[in-house]
Residue, then its C-alpha position, 0 to 999 in steps of 0.5 A: m701486805v695481806d694474804g687470805f686463804d681459804i679452800d673454796e674457789a668461788s669464795v677466793a674469786a669472789a674475794r678477789k673481785h671485791a678487793a679489786n673493786a675497793g682499789v686494794a687488789d695491789r695490797v690484798h692476796f687470796e689464794v685457794v689453800d687447805v689450811t690444815g695442809d703444809f704452808g711450807d716456806r711461809a713459816g714465821q712470814y706473818d705478824l699477825v694471823l687471824a681466823f674469822e668464822m671458820v675453825h668450828d667448820l673445820a674437820r681437822p681444826r688442831e692441824a689448822l691452829a698448828n699452821m696458823r701458829t708456825l705462820g706467825l714470827m717466831 
């Protein structure tokens, strides 16, 4: 299972469409989320957490990176 997060609704809609067209929508989930916000109950649920071409665009990169750390298995 793969989860993708983005704050832009249009980007998430496009990602969902691409996943459906590729036949992987049952294994890939995209959600509109502010990655600098609270991920709450997702802490420690991921084996791998990646950020592609986005950290340099964030107004609060430290918060996003700290959240990424909490998402990974501890």
